[in-house]
C-alpha positions, 0 to 999 in steps of 0.5 A, a space after each residue: 450641581 447648583 442649589 435648584 437641582 439639589 433642591 428637585 433631588 430633595 423633593 423628588 426623593 421626599 416625594 417618592 418616600 412619603 408615596 411609598 409610605 402611603 402605599 405602605 400604609 393603605 396596604 396595611 389598612 386594606 390588610 387590617 379589613 380583611 379576614 387573615 385567619 382564625 385562632 381557636 381557643 378551648 377551655 380544657 376541663 382537668 387537661 382533657 378536650 372534648 372538643 379538639 381544634 381541629 374539629 372546629 377547624 373542619 366545622 368553618 371549613 365545611 359550613 363557611 367555605 367562602 371563609 378564606 384569607 382577603 375576605 372583606 371582615 364586614 362579610 365575616 358571618 360572626 353570628 352564623 359562625 358562633 351558632 353553627 359552632 355552638 351546635 357542637 353538643 360538647 361546646 356550653 358556649 362560644 365567643 367569636 371576635 376579630 382582632 386589630 390584625 384581621 384574625 378571627 378568634 374564637 373563644 370555646 368553653 366546654 360542657 362538664 360531664 357529670 355522670 353517663 348514662 349507659 343503655 344495653 341497647 343503645 348509645 351511652 350519653 352524659 349529664 352535664 353540669 347543667 342537667 343537659 343530655 349530650 352524646 358521648 365522645 369519640 376521642 375522650 371517656 370521662 370517669 363519672 357516675 354511671 347511671 343505668 335503669 329504664 328511667 335513665 333511658 327515658 332521660 336520655 330520650 328527654 335530653 335534659 334531666 332538669 326538664 324530667 327530674 331535677 332533682 337527681 341533679 341534687 343526688 348527682 352532685 351531693 355524691 360526686 362533691 364528697 370525696 368518700 360517697 364519690 370513690 363508695 358510690 359507682 351506680 345508680 339505677 333509676 327504675 323510677 323518679 322514686 325507685 332508686 338503687 345505689 351500687 358501691 365499690 366496696 360491699 355487696 348490699 343493694 341499697 335501696 334509695 327511694 326518691 331522690 329527696 331528704 338526701 343527706 338524711 338517707 346517706 347519714 343513715 347508710 353510714 350508720 349501717 356502715 358504722 353501726 351494723 355491719 361490724 356487729 353483723 358482718 358484711 355478708 349477712 345482709 344482701 339488701 338495705 333500704 333507707 328510702 322510708 324516713 329514720 328507717 334502715 331496713 335490712 334483709 
């Protein structure tokens, strides 16, 4: 084989490799410009997931039937996807991003329930750490402070504690953030904004708390009742204790 033919063969091989490489590059670039699926990341709350990956996948499939592998990335409705998933009652925030490989990454943060509104003739609801009232979950039940009463049902209808009774959030947070009171106080009854009653884990006395003002001072007086009055009078002496009046502990 002469040098001329050898050069032609080498040139042909180089050209062929170049073409193959170019085709692969184009295919790769095209792949990166099309939708290649979704990855869902949900931030759990103490290992509990009120929002499940299967639910989010179902939402995507039902609300966006055209969202299939091969769809041009520019046609992926990012804002609509975020808006639709944000409509899930337990989704607090959602961030949608598309990576270089065409993967839709969904990062989801859940609402945190801190209390549960219990209704005798209606569905229960959770109060979140932001004061929003959301439905309960069919998947999980959160062990939280129970709230009952006609005014609690009113808050359920309003959908946001902050609109109707923002001071209630301070009372709930005070109880759940204190180790002793979180274990001792099991239920609040809201007859009105200024008529709150407490039920205890230990002790049968009904505690009349009044409104959700001067919270720390009122609990200090309940402690006085526990430490100074009950040891002298006995746990079964009184059926009702009131701390709703300033500087007073009324026992009956």
